[in-house]
C-alpha positions as CSV (number, residue, x, y, z in Angstrom):
1,M,-19.8,170.3,-45.3
2,K,-18.2,169.7,-48.7
3,I,-14.7,168.2,-48.4
4,A,-12.1,167.4,-51.1
5,M,-9.4,164.9,-50.1
6,I,-6.3,165.1,-52.2
7,G,-4.6,161.7,-52.2
8,T,-6.1,158.3,-51.7
9,G,-3.2,156.6,-49.9
10,Y,-3.6,155.2,-46.4
11,V,-4.3,158.4,-44.6
12,G,-6.4,160.1,-47.4
13,L,-8.6,157.1,-48.1
14,V,-9.3,156.3,-44.4
15,S,-9.9,160.0,-43.6
16,G,-12.1,160.5,-46.6
17,V,-14.3,157.5,-45.9
18,C,-14.6,158.4,-42.2
19,F,-15.5,162.0,-42.9
20,S,-18.2,160.8,-45.3
21,D,-19.5,158.6,-42.5
22,F,-19.8,161.7,-40.3
23,G,-22.3,162.9,-42.9
24,H,-20.1,165.2,-45.0
25,D,-20.0,165.2,-48.8
26,V,-16.5,163.9,-49.7
27,I,-14.7,163.7,-53.0
28,C,-11.4,161.8,-53.0
29,V,-8.9,162.8,-55.7
30,D,-6.0,160.8,-57.1
31,K,-3.8,161.1,-60.2
32,D,-3.7,157.4,-60.8
33,P,-6.5,156.4,-63.3
34,A,-6.3,152.7,-62.5
35,K,-6.6,153.4,-58.8
36,V,-9.6,155.7,-59.2
37,E,-11.2,153.1,-61.4
38,K,-10.7,150.4,-58.8
39,L,-12.1,152.7,-56.0
40,R,-15.2,153.4,-58.1
41,A,-15.7,149.7,-58.5
42,G,-15.5,149.3,-54.7
43,E,-12.0,147.8,-54.6
44,V,-9.9,149.0,-51.6
45,P,-6.2,149.2,-52.6
46,I,-5.0,148.7,-49.0
47,F,-5.8,146.1,-46.3
48,E,-7.5,147.8,-43.4
49,P,-10.2,145.9,-41.5
50,G,-13.7,147.2,-42.1
51,L,-12.7,149.8,-44.6
52,D,-14.3,148.1,-47.6
53,Q,-17.7,147.9,-45.9
54,L,-17.6,151.5,-44.6
55,M,-16.6,152.8,-48.1
56,A,-19.4,150.9,-49.8
57,K,-21.9,152.2,-47.3
58,N,-21.1,155.8,-47.9
59,V,-20.7,155.5,-51.7
60,A,-24.2,154.0,-51.7
61,A,-25.5,156.9,-49.6
62,G,-24.1,159.4,-52.2
63,R,-21.7,161.0,-49.7
64,L,-18.5,159.6,-51.1
65,S,-17.0,159.6,-54.6
66,F,-13.7,159.4,-56.4
67,T,-12.3,161.4,-59.2
68,L,-9.2,162.3,-61.2
69,D,-10.4,165.9,-61.6
70,L,-8.9,168.0,-58.8
71,A,-10.3,171.3,-60.0
72,A,-13.9,169.9,-60.0
73,A,-13.4,168.5,-56.5
74,V,-12.0,171.7,-55.1
75,A,-14.6,174.0,-56.6
76,G,-17.1,174.9,-53.9
77,A,-15.4,172.9,-51.2
78,D,-15.5,174.2,-47.6
79,A,-12.2,172.5,-46.9
80,V,-9.5,170.8,-49.0
81,F,-7.3,168.2,-47.2
82,I,-3.8,167.5,-48.5
83,A,-3.1,163.8,-47.8
84,V,-0.3,163.0,-50.2
85,G,2.9,161.1,-49.4
86,T,5.9,162.7,-47.7
87,P,8.5,160.0,-48.0
88,T,12.0,160.4,-46.7
89,R,14.1,162.2,-49.2
90,R,17.1,160.3,-50.4
91,G,20.5,161.4,-49.1
92,D,19.5,163.9,-46.4
93,G,16.6,162.5,-44.2
94,H,14.3,165.4,-45.0
95,A,10.6,164.7,-45.7
96,D,10.0,165.0,-49.5
97,L,7.5,167.8,-49.9
98,R,7.2,167.9,-53.7
99,Y,3.8,166.4,-53.7
100,V,2.5,168.6,-50.9
101,M,3.6,171.8,-52.7
102,A,2.3,170.7,-56.1
103,A,-1.1,169.9,-54.6
104,A,-1.1,173.3,-52.8
105,E,-0.5,175.2,-56.1
106,E,-3.2,173.2,-57.9
107,I,-5.7,173.9,-55.1
108,G,-4.9,177.6,-55.2
109,A,-5.7,177.7,-58.9
110,A,-8.9,175.6,-58.6
111,M,-10.7,177.1,-55.6
112,D,-13.5,179.5,-56.4
113,G,-14.1,181.1,-53.0
114,Y,-13.0,181.1,-49.4
115,T,-11.5,177.7,-48.6
116,V,-9.6,176.1,-45.7
117,I,-6.6,174.1,-47.0
118,V,-5.8,171.5,-44.4
119,T,-2.5,169.6,-44.3
120,K,-3.2,166.1,-43.2
121,S,0.2,164.8,-44.5
122,T,3.0,164.6,-41.9
123,V,5.2,167.6,-42.7
124,P,8.2,169.3,-41.0
125,V,7.7,172.3,-38.8
126,G,7.1,175.4,-40.9
127,T,5.6,173.5,-43.9
128,N,2.1,175.0,-43.5
129,R,3.5,178.5,-43.9
130,R,5.1,177.3,-47.1
131,V,1.8,175.8,-48.2
132,A,0.1,179.1,-47.7
133,E,2.8,180.8,-49.9
134,A,2.3,178.1,-52.6
135,V,-1.5,178.5,-52.6
136,A,-1.2,182.3,-52.7
137,K,1.0,182.1,-55.9
138,T,-1.9,180.6,-57.9
139,A,-5.0,181.8,-55.9
140,G,-5.3,185.1,-57.7
141,G,-6.3,187.0,-54.5
142,K,-9.0,184.5,-53.5
143,E,-9.4,184.2,-49.7
144,F,-8.2,181.1,-47.9
145,D,-6.7,179.9,-44.6
146,V,-4.3,177.1,-44.0
147,A,-4.7,174.6,-41.1
148,S,-2.6,171.7,-39.8
149,N,-4.5,168.6,-38.9
150,P,-2.0,165.7,-38.4
151,E,-3.3,162.1,-38.3
152,F,-2.8,159.6,-35.5
153,L,-4.0,156.4,-37.2
154,R,-2.7,153.0,-36.3
155,E,-2.7,150.7,-39.3
156,G,-5.0,147.8,-38.5
157,A,-7.1,150.0,-36.2
158,A,-7.4,153.1,-38.3
159,I,-11.2,153.4,-38.4
160,D,-11.6,153.1,-34.7
161,D,-8.8,155.6,-34.2
162,F,-10.5,158.1,-36.4
163,M,-14.0,157.6,-34.9
164,R,-12.8,157.3,-31.3
165,P,-9.6,159.3,-31.1
166,D,-7.5,160.1,-28.1
167,R,-7.5,163.7,-29.4
168,V,-7.8,165.6,-32.6
169,V,-5.1,168.2,-33.2
170,V,-5.9,171.3,-35.2
171,G,-3.4,174.1,-35.9
172,V,-5.2,177.3,-37.1
173,E,-4.5,181.0,-37.3
174,T,-7.9,182.6,-37.6
175,E,-11.3,182.2,-36.0
176,R,-12.9,181.7,-39.4
177,A,-10.7,178.7,-40.1
178,R,-11.3,177.4,-36.6
179,K,-15.1,177.5,-37.1
180,V,-14.8,175.5,-40.3
181,M,-12.6,172.8,-38.6
182,A,-15.0,172.8,-35.6
183,D,-17.9,172.1,-38.0
184,I,-16.0,169.3,-39.7
185,Y,-15.2,167.6,-36.4
186,R,-18.5,168.4,-34.7
187,P,-19.6,164.7,-34.6
188,L,-16.6,164.0,-32.4
189,S,-17.0,167.0,-30.2
190,L,-20.7,166.1,-29.6
191,R,-19.3,162.8,-28.1
192,D,-16.8,164.6,-26.0
193,F,-13.7,163.5,-27.8
194,P,-11.1,166.3,-27.2
195,V,-10.1,168.7,-30.0
196,V,-6.9,170.5,-29.3
197,Y,-6.4,173.9,-31.1
198,T,-2.9,175.2,-31.4
199,N,-0.9,177.4,-33.8
200,L,0.5,175.8,-37.0
201,E,4.0,175.1,-35.7
202,S,2.7,173.4,-32.5
203,A,0.4,171.1,-34.5
204,E,3.3,170.1,-36.8
205,M,5.6,169.4,-33.8
206,I,3.0,167.4,-31.9
207,K,2.9,164.8,-34.7
208,Y,6.7,164.3,-34.8
209,A,7.1,164.4,-31.0
210,A,4.4,161.8,-30.5
211,N,5.9,159.4,-33.0
212,A,9.4,159.9,-31.8
213,F,8.4,159.3,-28.2
214,L,6.6,156.0,-29.1
215,A,9.6,154.9,-31.1
216,T,11.8,155.7,-28.1
217,K,9.6,153.6,-25.8
218,I,9.8,150.6,-28.2
219,T,13.6,151.0,-28.5
220,F,14.0,151.4,-24.7
221,I,12.3,148.1,-23.9
222,N,14.2,146.4,-26.7
223,E,17.5,147.5,-25.1
224,I,16.2,146.4,-21.7
225,A,15.3,143.0,-23.3
226,R,18.9,142.5,-24.3
227,L,20.1,143.2,-20.8
228,C,17.4,140.8,-19.5
229,E,18.9,138.0,-21.6
230,R,22.3,138.6,-20.0
231,V,21.2,138.9,-16.3
232,G,18.5,136.2,-16.3
233,A,15.4,138.5,-16.1
234,D,12.2,138.2,-18.1
235,V,11.4,141.2,-20.2
236,K,7.7,140.4,-20.1
237,A,7.7,140.6,-16.4
238,V,9.8,143.8,-16.5
239,S,7.4,145.4,-19.0
240,K,4.4,144.5,-16.9
241,G,6.0,145.8,-13.8
242,I,7.0,149.2,-15.2
243,G,3.9,149.6,-17.3
244,M,1.7,149.5,-14.3
245,D,3.2,152.8,-13.3
246,G,0.7,155.4,-14.5
247,R,3.5,157.8,-15.5
248,I,4.9,155.1,-17.9
249,G,1.9,153.1,-19.2
250,A,1.9,149.6,-20.6
251,K,1.5,150.4,-24.3
252,F,4.5,150.1,-26.7
253,L,6.5,148.2,-24.1
254,H,6.5,144.9,-26.0
255,A,10.0,143.6,-26.9
256,G,10.6,142.5,-30.4
257,P,12.6,142.8,-33.6
258,G,12.4,146.7,-33.8
259,Y,9.9,149.1,-35.1
260,G,9.0,149.6,-38.8
261,G,6.1,150.8,-40.8
262,S,5.1,154.0,-42.6
263,C,5.5,156.4,-39.7
264,F,8.1,155.8,-37.1
265,P,11.2,155.3,-39.4
266,K,10.3,158.2,-41.6
267,D,9.2,160.6,-38.8
268,T,12.2,159.9,-36.5
269,K,14.6,160.7,-39.4
270,A,12.7,163.8,-40.3
271,L,12.7,165.0,-36.6
272,A,16.4,164.4,-36.4
273,R,16.9,166.4,-39.5
274,I,14.7,169.3,-38.3
275,G,16.8,169.4,-35.2
276,Q,20.1,169.6,-37.2
277,D,18.7,172.3,-39.4
278,H,17.9,174.4,-36.3
279,A,21.1,173.6,-34.5
280,V,19.2,171.7,-31.8
281,P,20.3,168.1,-32.2
282,M,17.7,165.6,-31.3
283,Q,20.2,163.3,-29.6
284,I,17.7,160.9,-28.1
285,T,15.9,160.4,-31.4
286,E,19.2,160.0,-33.3
287,T,20.2,157.3,-30.9
288,V,16.8,155.6,-31.2
289,I,17.3,155.4,-35.0
290,R,20.7,153.8,-34.6
291,V,19.7,151.4,-31.9
292,N,16.6,150.2,-33.8
293,E,18.8,149.2,-36.7
294,E,21.2,147.3,-34.4
295,I,18.2,145.5,-32.9
296,K,17.1,144.1,-36.3
297,H,20.6,142.8,-36.9
298,R,20.7,141.3,-33.5
299,M,17.7,139.2,-34.5
300,I,19.7,137.8,-37.4
301,E,22.4,136.7,-34.9
302,K,19.8,135.0,-32.8
303,I,18.6,133.0,-35.8
304,E,22.1,132.1,-36.8
305,D,22.9,130.9,-33.3
306,L,19.8,128.6,-33.4
307,C,21.1,127.2,-36.7
308,D,24.4,126.2,-35.0
309,G,26.2,129.2,-36.6
310,Q,25.6,128.0,-40.1
311,L,22.7,129.3,-42.2
312,R,23.6,127.7,-45.6
313,D,21.1,125.1,-46.7
314,K,19.1,125.5,-43.6
315,V,15.3,125.4,-44.1
316,I,13.8,128.4,-42.2
317,T,10.1,129.1,-41.9
318,V,9.2,132.7,-41.2
319,L,5.7,133.4,-39.9
320,G,4.7,137.0,-40.7
321,V,6.5,139.6,-42.8
322,T,4.4,142.8,-42.5
323,F,5.6,145.3,-40.0
324,K,2.6,144.5,-37.7
325,P,-0.5,142.4,-37.8
326,N,-3.8,143.5,-39.6
327,T,-2.0,145.4,-42.4
328,D,-0.4,144.5,-45.7
329,D,2.2,147.3,-45.2
330,M,5.8,146.2,-45.6
331,R,7.4,149.6,-45.3
332,D,10.6,149.4,-43.2
333,A,9.4,146.1,-41.8
334,P,12.1,144.2,-39.8
335,S,11.5,141.3,-42.3
336,L,13.1,143.5,-45.0
337,T,16.4,143.4,-43.0
338,I,16.2,139.9,-41.5
339,I,15.0,137.8,-44.5
340,P,17.4,139.1,-47.1
341,A,20.3,138.4,-44.7
342,L,19.1,134.8,-44.3
343,V,18.7,134.3,-48.1
344,G,22.1,135.9,-48.7
345,A,23.7,133.5,-46.3
346,G,22.3,130.5,-48.2
347,A,19.2,129.6,-46.2
348,K,16.1,128.3,-47.8
349,V,13.4,130.6,-46.5
350,R,9.7,129.8,-46.6
351,V,7.2,132.6,-45.7
352,V,3.7,132.6,-44.4
353,D,1.7,135.8,-44.1
354,P,-2.1,136.4,-44.4
355,E,-1.7,139.7,-46.2
356,G,2.0,140.3,-46.9
357,R,2.4,138.5,-50.2
358,R,1.0,141.2,-52.5
359,E,3.8,143.6,-51.5
360,G,6.3,141.0,-50.3
361,E,6.8,139.1,-53.5
362,A,8.7,142.0,-55.1
363,L,10.4,143.0,-51.9
364,L,11.6,139.6,-50.8
365,P,13.1,137.8,-53.8
366,G,14.4,134.3,-53.2
367,V,11.8,133.1,-50.7
368,K,9.0,130.5,-51.1
369,W,5.5,131.7,-50.2
370,V,3.4,129.0,-48.5
371,E,-0.3,129.3,-47.4
372,S,-0.2,127.3,-44.2
373,P,2.2,127.3,-41.2
374,Y,2.0,123.6,-41.1
375,G,2.9,123.2,-44.8
376,A,5.8,125.6,-44.4
377,A,7.1,123.7,-41.3
378,Q,7.5,120.4,-43.3
379,G,11.2,119.4,-43.0
380,A,12.2,122.8,-41.5
381,D,15.2,123.4,-39.3
382,L,13.8,126.4,-37.6
383,I,10.6,128.5,-37.3
384,V,10.9,132.2,-36.8
385,L,7.8,134.0,-35.6
386,L,8.3,137.5,-36.8
387,T,4.8,139.2,-37.0
388,E,2.2,138.3,-34.3
389,W,-0.9,137.8,-36.5
390,N,-3.8,136.1,-34.7
391,E,-3.4,133.2,-37.0
392,F,0.0,132.5,-35.4
393,R,-1.1,132.9,-31.7
394,A,-2.7,129.5,-31.2
395,L,-0.8,127.1,-33.4
396,D,-0.7,123.3,-32.6
397,M,2.9,123.2,-31.5
398,G,3.0,119.5,-31.3
399,K,1.9,119.2,-34.9
400,L,4.5,121.7,-36.0
401,A,7.3,119.9,-34.1
402,R,6.4,116.5,-35.7
403,K,6.7,118.0,-39.2
404,M,10.0,119.7,-38.7
405,E,13.5,118.3,-39.3
406,R,14.8,120.1,-36.2
407,P,11.9,121.5,-34.0
408,R,13.3,124.8,-33.0
409,L,11.4,128.1,-32.5
410,C,12.7,131.6,-32.5
411,D,9.8,133.6,-31.1
412,L,10.7,137.3,-31.8
413,R,7.3,138.5,-30.4
414,N,7.2,136.5,-27.2
415,V,3.9,135.0,-28.1
416,Y,4.5,131.5,-26.7
417,D,5.4,130.1,-23.3
418,R,8.8,128.4,-23.3
419,D,7.9,125.4,-21.1
420,E,4.7,124.7,-23.2
421,V,6.7,124.8,-26.4
422,L,9.3,122.4,-25.1
423,A,6.6,120.1,-23.7
424,A,5.0,120.0,-27.2
425,G,8.1,118.4,-28.6
426,F,10.4,121.4,-29.6
427,E,14.0,120.9,-28.7
428,T,14.8,124.6,-28.4
429,Y,12.8,127.8,-27.7
430,V,14.3,131.3,-27.9
431,G,12.4,134.5,-27.3
432,V,13.4,138.2,-26.9
433,G,14.6,139.3,-23.5
434,R,13.8,136.0,-21.8
């Protein structure tokens, strides 16, 4: 199959590379000349484990290329995927669809025969019908179908998620389009990974419902964690106990400083707005959004309490600022709420993160970036473990304690055992829900 991928952001680049590894001929399109030049040179603009090697392999095989020329990429394509950004629109919570609609009109003008236009971007219910209208405006009567194919990629594990998915969701309206999509995903079908075919609206809704449910699960355990702290329970034991129930499951039951990233904040807001627009308020989702923000601010209070109620001139070392490990993504990361509050209160904040500095330097002014946790601990009054990178899971706690002015640990990911930390020389350990 010949595939054009419009957009080389996280979803577009990972999807394009993986489709080429299926054996398809893929051309990835972007409007940024500098970005396309870097991709052609083999430079990956995002941090995703294994993506650089997989991209190089398929470029070398002649199945993957990058271009600024949308028209040339679309001409002769069996399917054109729209994978441009849909950020939250300022002021009203809607997903911003300008880039999706602009791409649709360009595709309509460029296609030269029957084409399936596939929306990979996360879009509100009803968007694919609008995409069809936008394509028709410029298509000049050429035949096409529109399909909805939402992504379910976890940053840090995106390649594995694409190659071994829980399911592939495809919204289609015609048998002709279904056949094209079946051919594209044939390598997964042959290995018995499920492909779920629905109408357009159901596919759009599945994406939002899945992310809202997972965000709810995270927020639920974070609320339980707060109650655990008051009543003397341990949220790790509670999570394990309820997660063993097959109806609940253990995933996304890890207490922490709240969810962030490119999907959950944006998609929960969009779902809440869709509900408002259709007079069906998403009351649970709206509450999840509010509670998640409260959780981030509660972490600031924890840190302040550990500093005896006074943050001014305290030296605080923060381990991890990306929203999760194995990514350089800072979008809506809890660190963007917590660290500015510490800096604003007069604390001297040192930051260590294996991949976060590239984005974090602009987003976190007033902090000092340090390469090593041990260097950052020198003379510190407190260490805050904010993102659970593997590099932070097996630290020499005794060595850290000896370097600190006041050996205190605020473990916001519950990585360490309290008794072991105290035995290593720390005077105070505080986790979440423990």
